[in-house]
VMD Tcl script that draws the C-alpha trace (Angstrom):
set ca {
  {95.56 74.27 108.39}
  {92.14 75.03 106.88}
  {92.74 78.77 107.27}
  {96.16 78.50 105.62}
  {94.67 76.57 102.68}
  {92.00 79.24 102.27}
  {94.63 81.96 102.30}
  {96.79 80.21 99.70}
  {93.74 79.79 97.45}
  {92.91 83.49 97.73}
  {96.53 84.50 97.17}
  {96.83 82.47 93.97}
  {93.56 83.79 92.64}
  {94.49 87.40 93.36}
  {97.89 86.91 91.78}
  {96.19 85.65 88.63}
  {93.89 88.66 88.53}
  {96.74 91.12 89.08}
  {98.71 89.62 86.22}
  {95.72 89.45 83.89}
  {96.09 85.67 83.65}
  {92.89 84.24 85.08}
  {90.10 81.91 84.11}
  {86.35 82.02 84.56}
  {86.75 79.39 87.30}
  {89.18 81.65 89.15}
  {86.79 84.61 88.91}
  {83.92 82.42 90.07}
  {85.98 81.47 93.13}
  {86.80 85.11 93.88}
  {83.12 86.02 93.61}
  {82.13 83.11 95.86}
  {84.64 84.12 98.55}
  {83.48 87.74 98.28}
  {79.85 86.73 98.80}
  {80.81 84.72 101.86}
  {82.75 87.62 103.37}
  {79.95 90.06 102.55}
  {77.34 87.87 104.24}
  {79.57 87.56 107.28}
  {79.73 91.35 107.58}
  {75.95 91.71 107.10}
  {75.49 89.21 109.93}
  {77.88 91.17 112.15}
  {76.01 94.46 111.67}
  {72.59 92.79 111.96}
  {71.07 93.25 108.49}
  {70.09 90.76 105.81}
  {70.39 92.85 102.62}
  {70.78 96.35 101.21}
  {68.46 98.17 98.85}
  {69.32 97.60 95.17}
  {71.40 100.42 93.76}
  {70.60 102.24 90.52}
  {72.10 101.06 87.24}
  {74.70 102.93 85.24}
  {72.89 101.80 82.07}
  {70.63 104.73 81.07}
  {68.15 102.39 79.36}
  {67.71 100.11 82.40}
  {64.40 100.25 84.32}
  {66.35 101.25 87.45}
  {68.70 103.69 85.69}
  {70.49 106.16 87.93}
  {69.07 109.67 87.99}
  {70.82 112.01 85.57}
  {68.22 114.79 85.82}
  {69.65 117.75 87.69}
  {66.18 118.93 88.71}
  {65.77 115.73 90.77}
  {69.24 115.65 92.31}
  {68.96 118.12 95.18}
  {66.48 116.33 97.39}
  {68.45 117.01 100.58}
  {67.54 120.10 102.60}
  {70.77 120.58 104.51}
  {74.30 119.27 104.97}
  {76.19 118.63 108.21}
  {78.12 121.75 109.22}
  {81.85 120.99 109.46}
  {82.28 123.80 111.98}
  {79.65 122.62 114.49}
  {81.07 120.53 117.33}
  {79.33 117.38 118.52}
  {78.05 119.37 121.52}
  {76.29 121.81 119.17}
  {78.69 124.72 119.66}
  {80.31 126.52 116.74}
  {84.05 126.38 116.12}
  {85.35 129.94 116.37}
  {89.11 129.58 116.05}
  {91.79 127.60 114.27}
  {92.84 126.18 117.64}
  {89.32 124.75 118.21}
  {89.42 123.21 114.73}
  {92.71 121.43 115.33}
  {92.12 120.44 118.95}
  {88.41 119.61 118.89}
  {86.53 119.52 115.60}
  {89.06 117.84 113.33}
  {89.51 114.91 115.78}
  {85.71 114.58 115.99}
  {85.42 114.31 112.21}
  {88.28 111.81 112.02}
  {86.46 109.65 114.57}
  {83.25 109.79 112.53}
  {85.01 108.87 109.29}
  {86.87 106.08 111.09}
  {83.76 104.54 112.59}
  {81.13 105.15 109.93}
  {82.95 105.24 106.59}
  {86.55 104.23 106.02}
  {87.42 102.23 109.14}
  {90.26 102.39 111.62}
  {93.90 101.66 110.97}
  {94.89 99.29 113.81}
  {97.52 100.33 116.31}
  {99.58 97.21 115.63}
  {100.26 97.62 111.90}
  {103.75 96.16 111.31}
  {106.79 98.13 110.20}
  {107.71 98.49 106.52}
  {111.28 98.02 105.31}
  {112.06 99.59 101.94}
  {114.54 98.12 99.48}
  {115.76 99.55 96.17}
  {115.48 96.63 93.73}
  {117.15 98.37 90.81}
  {118.09 101.79 89.42}
  {117.85 102.64 85.72}
  {118.82 105.70 83.71}
  {116.71 106.58 80.72}
  {114.76 109.46 79.18}
  {111.07 110.28 79.46}
  {110.23 112.55 76.56}
  {113.27 114.80 76.30}
  {114.19 114.64 79.99}
  {116.95 112.32 81.25}
  {115.68 110.54 84.36}
  {116.69 108.17 87.13}
  {114.09 105.53 88.03}
  {114.20 103.48 91.19}
  {112.18 100.30 91.46}
  {111.28 99.85 95.14}
  {109.70 97.20 97.31}
  {108.31 97.88 100.78}
  {108.30 94.63 102.76}
  {105.79 94.58 105.60}
  {107.07 92.71 108.65}
  {105.04 89.49 108.74}
  {106.92 87.74 111.52}
  {103.74 87.66 113.60}
  {101.86 85.87 110.79}
  {104.19 84.46 108.10}
  {101.33 82.96 106.05}
  {100.59 86.39 104.56}
  {103.25 88.35 102.66}
  {102.81 92.00 101.67}
  {105.36 93.77 99.48}
  {104.42 97.30 98.40}
  {105.20 97.99 94.73}
  {106.55 101.52 94.13}
  {108.57 103.26 91.42}
  {110.17 106.69 91.74}
  {111.37 108.72 88.77}
  {113.32 111.98 89.17}
  {115.12 114.27 86.70}
  {118.72 113.12 86.29}
  {119.98 116.69 86.14}
  {118.21 117.95 89.25}
  {120.32 119.98 91.66}
  {119.04 118.92 95.06}
  {115.76 117.25 96.08}
  {112.66 117.82 93.94}
  {108.90 117.81 94.55}
  {107.20 114.54 93.62}
  {103.64 113.75 92.52}
  {102.68 110.19 93.44}
  {99.95 108.41 91.50}
  {97.87 105.44 92.56}
  {98.52 103.28 89.51}
  {96.20 100.80 87.81}
  {97.44 97.35 86.77}
  {95.86 96.33 83.49}
  {95.67 92.77 82.13}
  {98.27 91.69 79.60}
  {97.31 92.87 76.13}
  {94.84 95.48 77.41}
  {94.42 98.55 75.22}
  {92.51 101.74 76.03}
  {89.22 102.25 74.17}
  {89.51 104.04 70.84}
  {87.93 107.50 70.80}
  {85.79 108.58 67.84}
  {86.44 112.23 68.63}
  {88.80 114.17 66.31}
  {92.39 113.68 67.40}
  {95.02 116.42 67.27}
  {98.76 116.02 67.78}
  {99.59 113.76 70.74}
  {99.78 115.63 74.02}
  {102.70 115.10 76.40}
  {101.94 112.39 78.95}
  {101.31 113.42 82.53}
  {104.76 112.07 83.41}
  {106.38 114.26 80.75}
  {104.46 117.29 82.00}
  {105.60 116.63 85.58}
  {109.23 116.33 84.50}
  {109.00 119.50 82.41}
  {107.96 121.31 85.58}
  {111.21 120.13 87.17}
  {109.55 117.63 89.48}
  {109.60 113.88 89.84}
  {106.79 111.35 89.86}
  {106.08 108.08 91.61}
  {103.63 105.26 90.93}
  {102.28 103.19 93.80}
  {100.39 99.98 92.95}
  {97.50 99.85 95.46}
  {96.66 96.18 94.86}
  {100.14 95.28 96.13}
  {98.93 96.65 99.48}
  {95.36 95.35 99.48}
  {93.27 93.51 96.88}
  {90.39 95.34 95.23}
  {87.66 92.87 96.21}
  {85.99 91.37 99.24}
  {87.69 88.00 98.81}
  {91.03 89.63 99.57}
  {90.04 91.11 102.93}
  {91.59 88.14 104.76}
  {94.83 88.73 102.85}
  {96.85 91.87 102.07}
  {97.70 94.33 104.82}
  {94.20 94.04 106.34}
  {94.44 90.24 106.50}
  {98.02 90.36 107.78}
  {97.08 92.54 110.74}
  {94.01 90.37 111.40}
  {96.10 87.18 111.06}
  {93.83 85.84 108.35}
  {90.59 86.47 110.24}
  {87.64 88.44 108.91}
  {87.16 92.14 109.66}
  {85.15 93.68 112.48}
  {82.58 96.35 111.50}
  {84.89 99.29 112.22}
  {88.04 97.77 110.70}
  {89.64 99.58 107.79}
  {88.61 98.91 104.22}
  {90.65 98.98 101.03}
  {90.55 102.77 100.59}
  {92.08 103.32 104.01}
  {94.59 100.53 103.35}
  {95.66 102.09 100.05}
  {96.03 105.44 101.81}
  {98.18 103.74 104.45}
  {100.35 102.38 101.63}
  {100.79 105.92 100.31}
  {101.85 107.07 103.78}
  {104.41 104.28 103.90}
  {105.76 105.46 100.54}
  {106.04 108.97 101.96}
  {108.01 107.51 104.86}
  {110.47 106.24 102.27}
  {110.60 109.58 100.44}
  {111.65 111.22 103.71}
  {114.83 109.13 103.53}
  {115.60 109.68 99.82}
  {117.98 112.57 99.08}
  {116.42 113.02 95.60}
  {112.97 113.87 97.00}
  {111.75 117.00 98.75}
  {109.45 115.12 101.11}
  {107.71 118.31 102.25}
  {106.46 118.80 98.69}
  {104.92 115.43 97.80}
  {101.49 115.39 96.18}
  {99.02 112.52 95.75}
  {96.92 111.82 92.65}
  {94.41 109.22 91.57}
  {91.49 108.61 89.23}
  {88.12 106.97 89.90}
  {88.44 104.50 92.83}
  {91.99 105.76 93.22}
  {90.61 109.29 93.22}
  {88.70 108.15 96.30}
  {91.95 106.80 97.75}
  {93.79 110.04 97.00}
  {91.31 112.23 98.90}
  {91.32 109.78 101.81}
  {95.13 109.95 101.80}
  {95.11 113.75 101.84}
  {92.53 113.90 104.59}
  {94.31 111.56 106.97}
  {98.01 112.26 106.36}
  {98.83 115.93 106.85}
  {102.32 115.47 105.40}
  {101.01 115.38 101.81}
  {101.39 118.85 100.34}
  {98.73 118.79 97.61}
  {96.07 116.51 96.12}
  {94.79 115.98 92.58}
  {91.46 114.19 92.94}
  {90.23 112.82 89.61}
  {86.61 111.71 89.07}
  {86.41 110.23 92.56}
  {82.61 110.15 92.69}
  {80.62 108.55 95.50}
  {82.80 107.37 98.35}
  {85.23 110.13 97.41}
  {84.39 113.80 96.93}
  {80.79 113.52 95.63}
  {78.10 114.53 98.13}
  {76.30 111.39 99.36}
  {73.06 113.31 99.78}
  {72.81 114.20 96.08}
  {70.61 111.83 94.09}
  {72.64 111.80 90.88}
  {74.70 108.98 89.41}
  {76.15 106.39 91.77}
  {74.42 106.09 95.13}
  {75.13 104.77 98.58}
  {73.33 101.49 97.76}
  {75.91 100.80 95.03}
  {78.77 101.40 97.46}
  {77.19 99.20 100.12}
  {76.67 96.24 97.76}
  {79.01 93.26 97.47}
  {81.02 94.78 94.61}
  {82.26 97.83 96.51}
  {81.70 97.31 100.25}
  {85.32 96.25 100.68}
  {86.42 99.85 100.13}
  {84.77 100.88 103.40}
  {84.26 99.90 107.00}
  {81.53 97.33 107.50}
  {79.54 99.89 109.48}
  {79.03 101.90 106.30}
  {76.86 99.18 104.74}
  {73.97 99.90 107.10}
  {73.25 103.24 105.40}
  {72.27 101.31 102.27}
  {69.73 99.20 104.17}
  {66.31 100.17 105.53}
  {65.46 102.12 107.57}
  {68.66 104.19 107.15}
  {69.53 106.27 104.06}
  {72.32 108.61 103.03}
  {70.53 111.38 104.91}
  {71.27 109.53 108.15}
  {75.03 109.72 107.63}
  {76.43 111.99 110.36}
  {78.81 113.51 107.80}
  {79.24 114.12 104.09}
  {81.99 114.46 101.51}
  {82.56 118.20 101.97}
  {83.85 117.37 105.44}
  {86.40 114.97 103.91}
  {87.67 117.85 101.76}
  {87.69 120.04 104.88}
  {90.06 117.60 106.59}
  {92.63 118.50 103.91}
  {92.65 122.17 104.96}
  {94.69 124.30 104.75}
  {96.54 122.31 102.06}
  {95.55 122.77 98.40}
  {93.22 120.33 96.65}
  {92.40 120.20 92.92}
  {89.08 118.43 92.16}
  {88.66 117.31 88.56}
  {86.05 115.47 86.50}
  {84.90 114.75 82.98}
  {81.62 115.83 81.45}
  {78.22 114.32 82.11}
  {77.53 114.03 78.38}
  {80.77 112.28 77.41}
  {80.98 109.41 79.87}
  {81.55 110.78 83.37}
  {77.96 111.22 84.56}
  {78.16 108.33 87.05}
  {80.63 110.19 89.28}
  {78.51 113.40 89.45}
  {80.88 116.27 88.69}
  {78.54 118.84 90.22}
  {78.28 116.80 93.41}
  {82.08 116.87 93.68}
  {82.17 120.60 92.96}
  {79.66 121.26 95.75}
  {81.70 119.23 98.22}
  {84.66 121.47 97.42}
  {82.52 124.59 97.72}
  {81.05 123.64 101.09}
  {84.48 122.88 102.52}
  {85.33 126.55 101.99}
  {84.43 127.81 105.49}
  {87.07 125.55 107.06}
  {89.74 126.80 104.66}
  {88.72 130.36 105.41}
  {88.86 129.75 109.16}
  {92.46 128.62 108.66}
  {93.39 131.72 106.66}
  {93.04 130.21 103.18}
  {90.57 130.67 100.31}
  {87.87 128.30 99.12}
  {86.26 128.00 95.70}
  {84.48 131.30 96.20}
  {81.21 130.19 94.61}
  {78.47 127.58 94.91}
  {77.38 128.02 91.26}
  {78.59 125.09 89.18}
  {80.61 126.56 86.28}
  {80.35 125.68 82.58}
  {82.56 122.97 81.08}
  {86.24 123.83 80.66}
  {86.04 126.57 83.30}
  {89.13 126.54 85.50}
  {88.58 127.67 89.10}
  {92.03 128.01 90.65}
  {91.95 131.36 92.45}
  {91.62 129.73 95.86}
  {93.26 126.83 97.68}
  {90.43 124.53 96.56}
  {90.40 124.22 92.77}
  {87.91 122.66 90.36}
  {87.74 121.93 86.64}
  {85.31 119.81 84.63}
  {86.77 119.03 81.20}
  {84.69 118.06 78.17}
  {86.05 114.50 77.89}
  {85.11 111.31 79.69}
  {86.34 109.34 82.70}
  {89.95 110.51 82.68}
  {92.15 113.14 84.30}
  {94.23 113.62 81.15}
  {92.83 116.99 80.02}
  {93.13 118.43 83.54}
  {96.81 117.67 84.10}
  {98.15 120.96 82.65}
  {95.75 122.96 84.82}
  {96.62 121.00 87.94}
  {100.34 121.54 87.31}
  {99.86 125.29 86.90}
  {97.84 125.33 90.14}
  {100.46 123.23 91.94}
  {103.33 125.50 90.89}
  {102.05 128.03 93.42}
  {102.81 125.57 96.20}
  {105.66 123.41 94.91}
  {108.15 126.08 93.88}
}
mol new
graphics top color blue
foreach p $ca { graphics top sphere $p radius 0.5 }
foreach p [lrange $ca 0 end-1] q [lrange $ca 1 end] { graphics top cylinder $p $q radius 0.2 }
display resetview
């Protein structure tokens, strides 16, 4: 009964946050439950605290490093083509049969956690169908709900929130780009830019439709809450029957990626979707989720990874912007397996990680990946655009082994340079923490693969 009461309290608080209707008392309760869960995980892995992470405030005494001359303190990176036994991978067969499974095991155990074998089935239901226009394109939009079987633990209910929009005049199934969508509080408005504004650009949805494709929006927090308090609820809590995680259990990033895979399961049944040409896109924390999705589920055809930063495509070993101590603290630990926290606590550091972000990109090979970021000067320094570029560059040897082409350079290009000659693409636009300016370049890149 006590566990059920705790769950109901968490559920109501998370529902308030998702809707934007919450009080300071509710947030205080969420923070209290998060601290309790965080301490429980620290106890499980045998540490008492992590090192304090740097601040994103450039005037703070512990401000994060933004000096490129101090960023490259690492001397080497793990080689994605060296097997655990020290031998080099020499063929595509060795990659698929030996090395890729080794890397998956490392990411499962040390970073993102394991998806349990007993995750329940998902049943999809079309809630409604509407006909409208987006820009100048007539569309059909399906509002969908994916109900996760909770018969083994009825106290927790998970319904995946998904919308699918396709051109009404399409002849046959179309490619679809699926976005991890943010839920903003009621009345929220984006910050006003002081930069000169030209004519309004088409939205990313309009650009997708103009290419003849469809788009989908998956709400990650309908799968798993974005805080530590929610780890005993959502899909993670449902599988654990309301109990706390073990150190190698999946975190929110892996749970969100699982939700995307469940959506792709649905697309495989929808006659309007070409399920072999579904891409995944996300920004910021959902950029992290999009690269995790691409790495683990080989059915996704292409990825657009926006400003994913640390925990996504940024090299952990680079001392620039957000660091491993930030990820391992109580505000972000829920994204990862509990085992990951130990790399933010003495005596371990990021250099002790047995892998790095370039190997996450390598797990996407041979499928195309577009890595995007904003500029360091205009608000996207925290995510370390160069660190993400280098992860793409150092994944190149795996792409080449599999007959594809990498970035072709390890020299970080100037702003607004579009590198799309290979199957790994990169572009750093001159704006801030947004993927908006990179959408046209991603779509042009994707047209090579989604014809």
